[in-house]
CHARMM internal coordinates of N, CA and C (Angstrom, degrees):
IC EDIT
DIST 1 N 1 CA 1.4496
DIST 1 CA 1 C 1.5223
ANGL 1 N 1 CA 1 C 108.03
DIST 1 C 2 N 1.2970
ANGL 1 CA 1 C 2 N 116.94
DIHE 1 N 1 CA 1 C 2 N 135.57
DIST 2 N 2 CA 1.4439
ANGL 1 C 2 N 2 CA 120.66
DIHE 1 CA 1 C 2 N 2 CA -177.12
DIST 2 CA 2 C 1.5244
ANGL 2 N 2 CA 2 C 111.04
DIHE 1 C 2 N 2 CA 2 C -72.48
DIST 2 C 3 N 1.3007
ANGL 2 CA 2 C 3 N 115.87
DIHE 2 N 2 CA 2 C 3 N 162.75
DIST 3 N 3 CA 1.4583
ANGL 2 C 3 N 3 CA 122.07
DIHE 2 CA 2 C 3 N 3 CA -178.70
DIST 3 CA 3 C 1.5220
ANGL 3 N 3 CA 3 C 111.38
DIHE 2 C 3 N 3 CA 3 C -62.25
DIST 3 C 4 N 1.3335
ANGL 3 CA 3 C 4 N 117.27
DIHE 3 N 3 CA 3 C 4 N -41.50
DIST 4 N 4 CA 1.4564
ANGL 3 C 4 N 4 CA 120.18
DIHE 3 CA 3 C 4 N 4 CA -179.68
DIST 4 CA 4 C 1.5282
ANGL 4 N 4 CA 4 C 111.62
DIHE 3 C 4 N 4 CA 4 C -64.92
DIST 4 C 5 N 1.3054
ANGL 4 CA 4 C 5 N 116.43
DIHE 4 N 4 CA 4 C 5 N -39.76
DIST 5 N 5 CA 1.4667
ANGL 4 C 5 N 5 CA 118.86
DIHE 4 CA 4 C 5 N 5 CA 178.59
DIST 5 CA 5 C 1.5196
ANGL 5 N 5 CA 5 C 111.02
DIHE 4 C 5 N 5 CA 5 C -65.48
DIST 5 C 6 N 1.3241
ANGL 5 CA 5 C 6 N 116.85
DIHE 5 N 5 CA 5 C 6 N -37.46
DIST 6 N 6 CA 1.4622
ANGL 5 C 6 N 6 CA 119.79
DIHE 5 CA 5 C 6 N 6 CA 177.96
DIST 6 CA 6 C 1.5276
ANGL 6 N 6 CA 6 C 110.95
DIHE 5 C 6 N 6 CA 6 C -66.31
DIST 6 C 7 N 1.3425
ANGL 6 CA 6 C 7 N 116.63
DIHE 6 N 6 CA 6 C 7 N -38.66
DIST 7 N 7 CA 1.4591
ANGL 6 C 7 N 7 CA 120.32
DIHE 6 CA 6 C 7 N 7 CA -178.95
DIST 7 CA 7 C 1.5240
ANGL 7 N 7 CA 7 C 112.20
DIHE 6 C 7 N 7 CA 7 C -69.62
DIST 7 C 8 N 1.3143
ANGL 7 CA 7 C 8 N 117.06
DIHE 7 N 7 CA 7 C 8 N -39.11
DIST 8 N 8 CA 1.4551
ANGL 7 C 8 N 8 CA 121.23
DIHE 7 CA 7 C 8 N 8 CA -174.41
DIST 8 CA 8 C 1.5249
ANGL 8 N 8 CA 8 C 113.07
DIHE 7 C 8 N 8 CA 8 C -103.63
DIST 8 C 9 N 1.3144
ANGL 8 CA 8 C 9 N 115.64
DIHE 8 N 8 CA 8 C 9 N 16.85
DIST 9 N 9 CA 1.4626
ANGL 8 C 9 N 9 CA 119.98
DIHE 8 CA 8 C 9 N 9 CA -179.93
DIST 9 CA 9 C 1.5313
ANGL 9 N 9 CA 9 C 109.40
DIHE 8 C 9 N 9 CA 9 C -68.21
DIST 9 C 10 N 1.3113
ANGL 9 CA 9 C 10 N 115.97
DIHE 9 N 9 CA 9 C 10 N 133.05
DIST 10 N 10 CA 1.4537
ANGL 9 C 10 N 10 CA 120.84
DIHE 9 CA 9 C 10 N 10 CA 178.06
DIST 10 CA 10 C 1.5252
ANGL 10 N 10 CA 10 C 108.56
DIHE 9 C 10 N 10 CA 10 C -79.59
DIST 10 C 11 N 1.3180
ANGL 10 CA 10 C 11 N 116.27
DIHE 10 N 10 CA 10 C 11 N 133.24
DIST 11 N 11 CA 1.4502
ANGL 10 C 11 N 11 CA 121.27
DIHE 10 CA 10 C 11 N 11 CA 179.73
DIST 11 CA 11 C 1.5252
ANGL 11 N 11 CA 11 C 111.73
DIHE 10 C 11 N 11 CA 11 C -96.22
DIST 11 C 12 N 1.3075
ANGL 11 CA 11 C 12 N 116.28
DIHE 11 N 11 CA 11 C 12 N 22.31
DIST 12 N 12 CA 1.4545
ANGL 11 C 12 N 12 CA 121.31
DIHE 11 CA 11 C 12 N 12 CA 179.80
DIST 12 CA 12 C 1.5189
ANGL 12 N 12 CA 12 C 108.66
DIHE 11 C 12 N 12 CA 12 C -87.94
DIST 12 C 13 N 1.3088
ANGL 12 CA 12 C 13 N 115.74
DIHE 12 N 12 CA 12 C 13 N 130.47
DIST 13 N 13 CA 1.4659
ANGL 12 C 13 N 13 CA 119.83
DIHE 12 CA 12 C 13 N 13 CA 178.51
DIST 13 CA 13 C 1.5221
ANGL 13 N 13 CA 13 C 109.14
DIHE 12 C 13 N 13 CA 13 C -67.54
DIST 13 C 14 N 1.3151
ANGL 13 CA 13 C 14 N 116.06
DIHE 13 N 13 CA 13 C 14 N 132.23
DIST 14 N 14 CA 1.4541
ANGL 13 C 14 N 14 CA 121.22
DIHE 13 CA 13 C 14 N 14 CA -179.88
DIST 14 CA 14 C 1.5215
ANGL 14 N 14 CA 14 C 107.68
DIHE 13 C 14 N 14 CA 14 C -83.65
DIST 14 C 15 N 1.3223
ANGL 14 CA 14 C 15 N 115.44
DIHE 14 N 14 CA 14 C 15 N 121.77
DIST 15 N 15 CA 1.4519
ANGL 14 C 15 N 15 CA 120.88
DIHE 14 CA 14 C 15 N 15 CA -179.23
DIST 15 CA 15 C 1.5189
ANGL 15 N 15 CA 15 C 109.57
DIHE 14 C 15 N 15 CA 15 C -95.49
DIST 15 C 16 N 1.3123
ANGL 15 CA 15 C 16 N 115.81
DIHE 15 N 15 CA 15 C 16 N 121.37
DIST 16 N 16 CA 1.4508
ANGL 15 C 16 N 16 CA 120.53
DIHE 15 CA 15 C 16 N 16 CA 177.50
DIST 16 CA 16 C 1.5199
ANGL 16 N 16 CA 16 C 108.50
DIHE 15 C 16 N 16 CA 16 C -88.43
DIST 16 C 17 N 1.3071
ANGL 16 CA 16 C 17 N 116.86
DIHE 16 N 16 CA 16 C 17 N 119.82
DIST 17 N 17 CA 1.4471
ANGL 16 C 17 N 17 CA 121.15
DIHE 16 CA 16 C 17 N 17 CA -179.91
DIST 17 CA 17 C 1.5212
ANGL 17 N 17 CA 17 C 109.28
DIHE 16 C 17 N 17 CA 17 C -98.55
DIST 17 C 18 N 1.3068
ANGL 17 CA 17 C 18 N 115.90
DIHE 17 N 17 CA 17 C 18 N 123.53
DIST 18 N 18 CA 1.4504
ANGL 17 C 18 N 18 CA 121.95
DIHE 17 CA 17 C 18 N 18 CA 179.75
DIST 18 CA 18 C 1.5164
ANGL 18 N 18 CA 18 C 108.40
DIHE 17 C 18 N 18 CA 18 C -92.43
DIST 18 C 19 N 1.3088
ANGL 18 CA 18 C 19 N 116.83
DIHE 18 N 18 CA 18 C 19 N 115.14
DIST 19 N 19 CA 1.4643
ANGL 18 C 19 N 19 CA 121.33
DIHE 18 CA 18 C 19 N 19 CA -179.09
DIST 19 CA 19 C 1.5264
ANGL 19 N 19 CA 19 C 109.65
DIHE 18 C 19 N 19 CA 19 C -73.58
DIST 19 C 20 N 1.3259
ANGL 19 CA 19 C 20 N 116.62
DIHE 19 N 19 CA 19 C 20 N 142.59
DIST 20 N 20 CA 1.4677
ANGL 19 C 20 N 20 CA 119.69
DIHE 19 CA 19 C 20 N 20 CA 176.28
DIST 20 CA 20 C 1.5238
ANGL 20 N 20 CA 20 C 110.36
DIHE 19 C 20 N 20 CA 20 C -68.58
DIST 20 C 21 N 1.3190
ANGL 20 CA 20 C 21 N 117.16
DIHE 20 N 20 CA 20 C 21 N 161.45
DIST 21 N 21 CA 1.4645
ANGL 20 C 21 N 21 CA 119.46
DIHE 20 CA 20 C 21 N 21 CA -178.73
DIST 21 CA 21 C 1.5216
ANGL 21 N 21 CA 21 C 111.40
DIHE 20 C 21 N 21 CA 21 C -65.38
DIST 21 C 22 N 1.3046
ANGL 21 CA 21 C 22 N 115.91
DIHE 21 N 21 CA 21 C 22 N 148.47
DIST 22 N 22 CA 1.4586
ANGL 21 C 22 N 22 CA 121.04
DIHE 21 CA 21 C 22 N 22 CA 178.92
DIST 22 CA 22 C 1.5166
ANGL 22 N 22 CA 22 C 109.06
DIHE 21 C 22 N 22 CA 22 C -113.03
DIST 22 C 23 N 1.2777
ANGL 22 CA 22 C 23 N 122.15
DIHE 22 N 22 CA 22 C 23 N 143.48
DIST 23 N 23 CA 1.4562
ANGL 22 C 23 N 23 CA 127.44
DIHE 22 CA 22 C 23 N 23 CA -4.33
DIST 23 CA 23 C 1.5264
ANGL 23 N 23 CA 23 C 110.46
DIHE 22 C 23 N 23 CA 23 C -76.43
DIST 23 C 24 N 1.3283
ANGL 23 CA 23 C 24 N 115.61
DIHE 23 N 23 CA 23 C 24 N 148.80
DIST 24 N 24 CA 1.4549
ANGL 23 C 24 N 24 CA 120.51
DIHE 23 CA 23 C 24 N 24 CA 178.78
DIST 24 CA 24 C 1.5253
ANGL 24 N 24 CA 24 C 110.48
DIHE 23 C 24 N 24 CA 24 C -72.00
DIST 24 C 25 N 1.3274
ANGL 24 CA 24 C 25 N 116.92
DIHE 24 N 24 CA 24 C 25 N 146.49
DIST 25 N 25 CA 1.4686
ANGL 24 C 25 N 25 CA 118.74
DIHE 24 CA 24 C 25 N 25 CA 176.78
DIST 25 CA 25 C 1.5320
ANGL 25 N 25 CA 25 C 111.07
DIHE 24 C 25 N 25 CA 25 C -70.84
DIST 25 C 26 N 1.3184
ANGL 25 CA 25 C 26 N 116.14
DIHE 25 N 25 CA 25 C 26 N 161.59
DIST 26 N 26 CA 1.4623
ANGL 25 C 26 N 26 CA 120.99
DIHE 25 CA 25 C 26 N 26 CA 174.37
DIST 26 CA 26 C 1.5269
ANGL 26 N 26 CA 26 C 108.52
DIHE 25 C 26 N 26 CA 26 C -72.94
DIST 26 C 27 N 1.3310
ANGL 26 CA 26 C 27 N 116.94
DIHE 26 N 26 CA 26 C 27 N 166.69
DIST 27 N 27 CA 1.4593
ANGL 26 C 27 N 27 CA 121.75
DIHE 26 CA 26 C 27 N 27 CA -175.95
DIST 27 CA 27 C 1.5303
ANGL 27 N 27 CA 27 C 113.53
DIHE 26 C 27 N 27 CA 27 C -54.11
DIST 27 C 28 N 1.3199
ANGL 27 CA 27 C 28 N 118.18
DIHE 27 N 27 CA 27 C 28 N -43.69
DIST 28 N 28 CA 1.4609
ANGL 27 C 28 N 28 CA 121.26
DIHE 27 CA 27 C 28 N 28 CA -174.13
DIST 28 CA 28 C 1.5205
ANGL 28 N 28 CA 28 C 113.94
DIHE 27 C 28 N 28 CA 28 C -94.32
DIST 28 C 29 N 1.3230
ANGL 28 CA 28 C 29 N 118.19
DIHE 28 N 28 CA 28 C 29 N 4.72
DIST 29 N 29 CA 1.4611
ANGL 28 C 29 N 29 CA 121.44
DIHE 28 CA 28 C 29 N 29 CA 174.95
DIST 29 CA 29 C 1.5267
ANGL 29 N 29 CA 29 C 109.15
DIHE 28 C 29 N 29 CA 29 C -78.06
DIST 29 C 30 N 1.3300
ANGL 29 CA 29 C 30 N 115.80
DIHE 29 N 29 CA 29 C 30 N 164.38
DIST 30 N 30 CA 1.4594
ANGL 29 C 30 N 30 CA 119.39
DIHE 29 CA 29 C 30 N 30 CA 175.04
DIST 30 CA 30 C 1.5241
ANGL 30 N 30 CA 30 C 109.17
DIHE 29 C 30 N 30 CA 30 C -67.72
DIST 30 C 31 N 1.3161
ANGL 30 CA 30 C 31 N 116.05
DIHE 30 N 30 CA 30 C 31 N 147.34
DIST 31 N 31 CA 1.4677
ANGL 30 C 31 N 31 CA 121.02
DIHE 30 CA 30 C 31 N 31 CA -177.18
DIST 31 CA 31 C 1.5259
ANGL 31 N 31 CA 31 C 110.71
DIHE 30 C 31 N 31 CA 31 C -67.51
DIST 31 C 32 N 1.3127
ANGL 31 CA 31 C 32 N 115.70
DIHE 31 N 31 CA 31 C 32 N 150.01
DIST 32 N 32 CA 1.4601
ANGL 31 C 32 N 32 CA 122.39
DIHE 31 CA 31 C 32 N 32 CA -178.67
DIST 32 CA 32 C 1.5248
ANGL 32 N 32 CA 32 C 112.66
DIHE 31 C 32 N 32 CA 32 C -69.78
DIST 32 C 33 N 1.3462
ANGL 32 CA 32 C 33 N 118.27
DIHE 32 N 32 CA 32 C 33 N -17.18
DIST 33 N 33 CA 1.4658
ANGL 32 C 33 N 33 CA 120.47
DIHE 32 CA 32 C 33 N 33 CA -176.49
DIST 33 CA 33 C 1.5222
ANGL 33 N 33 CA 33 C 113.02
DIHE 32 C 33 N 33 CA 33 C -78.57
DIST 33 C 34 N 1.3515
ANGL 33 CA 33 C 34 N 116.84
DIHE 33 N 33 CA 33 C 34 N -12.40
DIST 34 N 34 CA 1.4547
ANGL 33 C 34 N 34 CA 119.91
DIHE 33 CA 33 C 34 N 34 CA 177.98
DIST 34 CA 34 C 1.5217
ANGL 34 N 34 CA 34 C 114.17
DIHE 33 C 34 N 34 CA 34 C 88.71
DIST 34 C 35 N 1.3355
ANGL 34 CA 34 C 35 N 117.59
DIHE 34 N 34 CA 34 C 35 N 14.67
DIST 35 N 35 CA 1.4586
ANGL 34 C 35 N 35 CA 120.57
DIHE 34 CA 34 C 35 N 35 CA -178.58
DIST 35 CA 35 C 1.5282
ANGL 35 N 35 CA 35 C 112.80
DIHE 34 C 35 N 35 CA 35 C -74.72
DIST 35 C 36 N 1.3272
ANGL 35 CA 35 C 36 N 117.46
DIHE 35 N 35 CA 35 C 36 N -20.06
DIST 36 N 36 CA 1.4476
ANGL 35 C 36 N 36 CA 121.39
DIHE 35 CA 35 C 36 N 36 CA -178.71
DIST 36 CA 36 C 1.5192
ANGL 36 N 36 CA 36 C 113.83
DIHE 35 C 36 N 36 CA 36 C 90.45
DIST 36 C 37 N 1.3384
ANGL 36 CA 36 C 37 N 117.25
DIHE 36 N 36 CA 36 C 37 N -2.35
DIST 37 N 37 CA 1.4582
ANGL 36 C 37 N 37 CA 120.50
DIHE 36 CA 36 C 37 N 37 CA 177.79
DIST 37 CA 37 C 1.5114
ANGL 37 N 37 CA 37 C 109.58
DIHE 36 C 37 N 37 CA 37 C -95.95
DIST 37 C 38 N 1.3353
ANGL 37 CA 37 C 38 N 115.30
DIHE 37 N 37 CA 37 C 38 N 166.61
DIST 38 N 38 CA 1.4610
ANGL 37 C 38 N 38 CA 119.24
DIHE 37 CA 37 C 38 N 38 CA 178.46
DIST 38 CA 38 C 1.5303
ANGL 38 N 38 CA 38 C 109.20
DIHE 37 C 38 N 38 CA 38 C -69.31
DIST 38 C 39 N 1.3257
ANGL 38 CA 38 C 39 N 114.26
DIHE 38 N 38 CA 38 C 39 N 149.63
DIST 39 N 39 CA 1.4697
ANGL 38 C 39 N 39 CA 121.39
DIHE 38 CA 38 C 39 N 39 CA -178.24
DIST 39 CA 39 C 1.5214
ANGL 39 N 39 CA 39 C 111.42
DIHE 38 C 39 N 39 CA 39 C -58.66
DIST 39 C 40 N 1.3347
ANGL 39 CA 39 C 40 N 118.02
DIHE 39 N 39 CA 39 C 40 N -38.48
DIST 40 N 40 CA 1.4593
ANGL 39 C 40 N 40 CA 121.35
DIHE 39 CA 39 C 40 N 40 CA -177.14
DIST 40 CA 40 C 1.5264
ANGL 40 N 40 CA 40 C 112.02
DIHE 39 C 40 N 40 CA 40 C -65.77
DIST 40 C 41 N 1.3221
ANGL 40 CA 40 C 41 N 118.37
DIHE 40 N 40 CA 40 C 41 N -25.95
DIST 41 N 41 CA 1.4584
ANGL 40 C 41 N 41 CA 122.32
DIHE 40 CA 40 C 41 N 41 CA 179.92
DIST 41 CA 41 C 1.5256
ANGL 41 N 41 CA 41 C 112.35
DIHE 40 C 41 N 41 CA 41 C -93.00
DIST 41 C 42 N 1.3131
ANGL 41 CA 41 C 42 N 116.94
DIHE 41 N 41 CA 41 C 42 N -15.39
DIST 42 N 42 CA 1.4652
ANGL 41 C 42 N 42 CA 120.50
DIHE 41 CA 41 C 42 N 42 CA -172.79
DIST 42 CA 42 C 1.5346
ANGL 42 N 42 CA 42 C 112.64
DIHE 41 C 42 N 42 CA 42 C -105.50
DIST 42 C 43 N 1.3284
ANGL 42 CA 42 C 43 N 118.77
DIHE 42 N 42 CA 42 C 43 N -73.79
DIST 43 N 43 CA 1.4644
ANGL 42 C 43 N 43 CA 122.44
DIHE 42 CA 42 C 43 N 43 CA -170.76
DIST 43 CA 43 C 1.5246
ANGL 43 N 43 CA 43 C 115.27
DIHE 42 C 43 N 43 CA 43 C -117.15
DIST 43 C 44 N 1.3236
ANGL 43 CA 43 C 44 N 119.50
DIHE 43 N 43 CA 43 C 44 N 0.62
DIST 44 N 44 CA 1.4614
ANGL 43 C 44 N 44 CA 120.83
DIHE 43 CA 43 C 44 N 44 CA -175.21
DIST 44 CA 44 C 1.5237
ANGL 44 N 44 CA 44 C 112.06
DIHE 43 C 44 N 44 CA 44 C -57.16
DIST 44 C 45 N 1.3176
ANGL 44 CA 44 C 45 N 117.48
DIHE 44 N 44 CA 44 C 45 N -52.23
DIST 45 N 45 CA 1.4608
ANGL 44 C 45 N 45 CA 121.37
DIHE 44 CA 44 C 45 N 45 CA -177.09
DIST 45 CA 45 C 1.5311
ANGL 45 N 45 CA 45 C 111.55
DIHE 44 C 45 N 45 CA 45 C -64.46
DIST 45 C 46 N 1.3159
ANGL 45 CA 45 C 46 N 116.22
DIHE 45 N 45 CA 45 C 46 N -42.78
DIST 46 N 46 CA 1.4630
ANGL 45 C 46 N 46 CA 120.78
DIHE 45 CA 45 C 46 N 46 CA 179.69
DIST 46 CA 46 C 1.5266
ANGL 46 N 46 CA 46 C 111.46
DIHE 45 C 46 N 46 CA 46 C -63.62
DIST 46 C 47 N 1.3380
ANGL 46 CA 46 C 47 N 116.75
DIHE 46 N 46 CA 46 C 47 N -42.93
DIST 47 N 47 CA 1.4600
ANGL 46 C 47 N 47 CA 120.85
DIHE 46 CA 46 C 47 N 47 CA 179.45
DIST 47 CA 47 C 1.5236
ANGL 47 N 47 CA 47 C 111.58
DIHE 46 C 47 N 47 CA 47 C -65.09
DIST 47 C 48 N 1.3312
ANGL 47 CA 47 C 48 N 117.84
DIHE 47 N 47 CA 47 C 48 N -40.42
DIST 48 N 48 CA 1.4575
ANGL 47 C 48 N 48 CA 120.82
DIHE 47 CA 47 C 48 N 48 CA 178.03
DIST 48 CA 48 C 1.5268
ANGL 48 N 48 CA 48 C 110.62
DIHE 47 C 48 N 48 CA 48 C -62.97
DIST 48 C 49 N 1.3215
ANGL 48 CA 48 C 49 N 116.53
DIHE 48 N 48 CA 48 C 49 N -41.52
DIST 49 N 49 CA 1.4683
ANGL 48 C 49 N 49 CA 120.47
DIHE 48 CA 48 C 49 N 49 CA 178.87
DIST 49 CA 49 C 1.5324
ANGL 49 N 49 CA 49 C 110.54
DIHE 48 C 49 N 49 CA 49 C -65.09
DIST 49 C 50 N 1.3282
ANGL 49 CA 49 C 50 N 116.69
DIHE 49 N 49 CA 49 C 50 N -44.41
DIST 50 N 50 CA 1.4632
ANGL 49 C 50 N 50 CA 120.73
DIHE 49 CA 49 C 50 N 50 CA 179.98
DIST 50 CA 50 C 1.5240
ANGL 50 N 50 CA 50 C 111.41
DIHE 49 C 50 N 50 CA 50 C -62.92
DIST 50 C 51 N 1.3322
ANGL 50 CA 50 C 51 N 117.24
DIHE 50 N 50 CA 50 C 51 N -45.01
DIST 51 N 51 CA 1.4612
ANGL 50 C 51 N 51 CA 120.45
DIHE 50 CA 50 C 51 N 51 CA -179.96
DIST 51 CA 51 C 1.5249
ANGL 51 N 51 CA 51 C 111.78
DIHE 50 C 51 N 51 CA 51 C -64.67
DIST 51 C 52 N 1.3358
ANGL 51 CA 51 C 52 N 117.96
DIHE 51 N 51 CA 51 C 52 N -37.04
DIST 52 N 52 CA 1.4611
ANGL 51 C 52 N 52 CA 119.67
DIHE 51 CA 51 C 52 N 52 CA 178.30
DIST 52 CA 52 C 1.5263
ANGL 52 N 52 CA 52 C 110.69
DIHE 51 C 52 N 52 CA 52 C -67.94
DIST 52 C 53 N 1.3451
ANGL 52 CA 52 C 53 N 118.13
DIHE 52 N 52 CA 52 C 53 N -37.47
DIST 53 N 53 CA 1.4686
ANGL 52 C 53 N 53 CA 121.15
DIHE 52 CA 52 C 53 N 53 CA 177.12
DIST 53 CA 53 C 1.5287
ANGL 53 N 53 CA 53 C 110.89
DIHE 52 C 53 N 53 CA 53 C -66.01
DIST 53 C 54 N 1.3264
ANGL 53 CA 53 C 54 N 117.26
DIHE 53 N 53 CA 53 C 54 N -38.89
DIST 54 N 54 CA 1.4645
ANGL 53 C 54 N 54 CA 121.04
DIHE 53 CA 53 C 54 N 54 CA 178.05
DIST 54 CA 54 C 1.5295
ANGL 54 N 54 CA 54 C 109.65
DIHE 53 C 54 N 54 CA 54 C -64.34
DIST 54 C 55 N 1.3497
ANGL 54 CA 54 C 55 N 117.57
DIHE 54 N 54 CA 54 C 55 N -43.84
DIST 55 N 55 CA 1.4681
ANGL 54 C 55 N 55 CA 120.91
DIHE 54 CA 54 C 55 N 55 CA 178.57
DIST 55 CA 55 C 1.5304
ANGL 55 N 55 CA 55 C 111.21
DIHE 54 C 55 N 55 CA 55 C -62.30
DIST 55 C 56 N 1.3385
ANGL 55 CA 55 C 56 N 117.41
DIHE 55 N 55 CA 55 C 56 N -42.67
DIST 56 N 56 CA 1.4652
ANGL 55 C 56 N 56 CA 120.85
DIHE 55 CA 55 C 56 N 56 CA 177.92
DIST 56 CA 56 C 1.5216
ANGL 56 N 56 CA 56 C 111.19
DIHE 55 C 56 N 56 CA 56 C -60.69
DIST 56 C 57 N 1.3267
ANGL 56 CA 56 C 57 N 115.85
DIHE 56 N 56 CA 56 C 57 N -42.55
DIST 57 N 57 CA 1.4624
ANGL 56 C 57 N 57 CA 120.92
DIHE 56 CA 56 C 57 N 57 CA -179.89
DIST 57 CA 57 C 1.5274
ANGL 57 N 57 CA 57 C 110.99
DIHE 56 C 57 N 57 CA 57 C -64.25
DIST 57 C 58 N 1.3379
ANGL 57 CA 57 C 58 N 117.02
DIHE 57 N 57 CA 57 C 58 N -42.55
DIST 58 N 58 CA 1.4612
ANGL 57 C 58 N 58 CA 121.01
DIHE 57 CA 57 C 58 N 58 CA 179.01
DIST 58 CA 58 C 1.5211
ANGL 58 N 58 CA 58 C 111.40
DIHE 57 C 58 N 58 CA 58 C -66.88
DIST 58 C 59 N 1.3215
ANGL 58 CA 58 C 59 N 117.91
DIHE 58 N 58 CA 58 C 59 N -38.99
DIST 59 N 59 CA 1.4612
ANGL 58 C 59 N 59 CA 121.19
DIHE 58 CA 58 C 59 N 59 CA 178.97
DIST 59 CA 59 C 1.5234
ANGL 59 N 59 CA 59 C 110.91
DIHE 58 C 59 N 59 CA 59 C -67.00
DIST 59 C 60 N 1.3288
ANGL 59 CA 59 C 60 N 116.86
DIHE 59 N 59 CA 59 C 60 N -39.58
DIST 60 N 60 CA 1.4571
ANGL 59 C 60 N 60 CA 120.23
DIHE 59 CA 59 C 60 N 60 CA 178.34
DIST 60 CA 60 C 1.5119
ANGL 60 N 60 CA 60 C 110.86
DIHE 59 C 60 N 60 CA 60 C -64.83
DIST 60 C 61 N 1.3243
ANGL 60 CA 60 C 61 N 116.89
DIHE 60 N 60 CA 60 C 61 N -38.76
DIST 61 N 61 CA 1.4644
ANGL 60 C 61 N 61 CA 120.50
DIHE 60 CA 60 C 61 N 61 CA 179.27
DIST 61 CA 61 C 1.5319
ANGL 61 N 61 CA 61 C 110.61
DIHE 60 C 61 N 61 CA 61 C -69.70
DIST 61 C 62 N 1.3315
ANGL 61 CA 61 C 62 N 117.07
DIHE 61 N 61 CA 61 C 62 N -34.89
DIST 62 N 62 CA 1.4547
ANGL 61 C 62 N 62 CA 120.29
DIHE 61 CA 61 C 62 N 62 CA -179.34
DIST 62 CA 62 C 1.5270
ANGL 62 N 62 CA 62 C 111.96
DIHE 61 C 62 N 62 CA 62 C -72.32
DIST 62 C 63 N 1.3104
ANGL 62 CA 62 C 63 N 117.54
DIHE 62 N 62 CA 62 C 63 N -29.36
DIST 63 N 63 CA 1.4527
ANGL 62 C 63 N 63 CA 121.92
DIHE 62 CA 62 C 63 N 63 CA -176.94
DIST 63 CA 63 C 1.5167
ANGL 63 N 63 CA 63 C 113.73
DIHE 62 C 63 N 63 CA 63 C -91.48
DIST 63 C 64 N 1.3112
ANGL 63 CA 63 C 64 N 118.10
DIHE 63 N 63 CA 63 C 64 N -14.87
DIST 64 N 64 CA 1.4465
ANGL 63 C 64 N 64 CA 120.14
DIHE 63 CA 63 C 64 N 64 CA -176.95
DIST 64 CA 64 C 1.5377
ANGL 64 N 64 CA 64 C 110.29
DIHE 63 C 64 N 64 CA 64 C -79.69
DIST 64 C 65 N 1.3117
ANGL 64 CA 64 C 65 N 116.63
DIHE 64 N 64 CA 64 C 65 N 144.80
DIST 65 N 65 CA 1.4632
ANGL 64 C 65 N 65 CA 119.20
DIHE 64 CA 64 C 65 N 65 CA 177.88
DIST 65 CA 65 C 1.5197
ANGL 65 N 65 CA 65 C 110.90
DIHE 64 C 65 N 65 CA 65 C -71.35
DIST 65 C 66 N 1.2978
ANGL 65 CA 65 C 66 N 115.78
DIHE 65 N 65 CA 65 C 66 N 147.10
DIST 66 N 66 CA 1.4481
ANGL 65 C 66 N 66 CA 121.43
DIHE 65 CA 65 C 66 N 66 CA -179.84
DIST 66 CA 66 C 1.5192
ANGL 66 N 66 CA 66 C 108.38
DIHE 65 C 66 N 66 CA 66 C -89.84
DIST 66 C 67 N 1.3244
ANGL 66 CA 66 C 67 N 114.80
DIHE 66 N 66 CA 66 C 67 N 117.56
DIST 67 N 67 CA 1.4647
ANGL 66 C 67 N 67 CA 120.52
DIHE 66 CA 66 C 67 N 67 CA 178.86
DIST 67 CA 67 C 1.5078
ANGL 67 N 67 CA 67 C 108.43
DIHE 66 C 67 N 67 CA 67 C -121.74
DIST 67 C 68 N 1.2997
ANGL 67 CA 67 C 68 N 116.10
DIHE 67 N 67 CA 67 C 68 N 95.36
DIST 68 N 68 CA 1.4390
ANGL 67 C 68 N 68 CA 124.96
DIHE 67 CA 67 C 68 N 68 CA 177.32
DIST 68 CA 68 C 1.4319
ANGL 68 N 68 CA 68 C 115.38
DIHE 67 C 68 N 68 CA 68 C 6.05
END
COOR INIT
IC SEED 1 N 1 CA 1 C
IC BUILD
């Protein structure tokens, strides 16, 4: 690793976001995880939060300038 990369290395932990399976089930369908509960009671809120974080990350990457 070059000296400049070591000096300007970001110490932020990279968070890997796992996207839920597509297509997502409807609110009253059984959850995709196989728990047997309705999607709205199981993973709906978590999936919405994950998808919004993924969109924010993609928008930030699209708006940032590219510096070699």
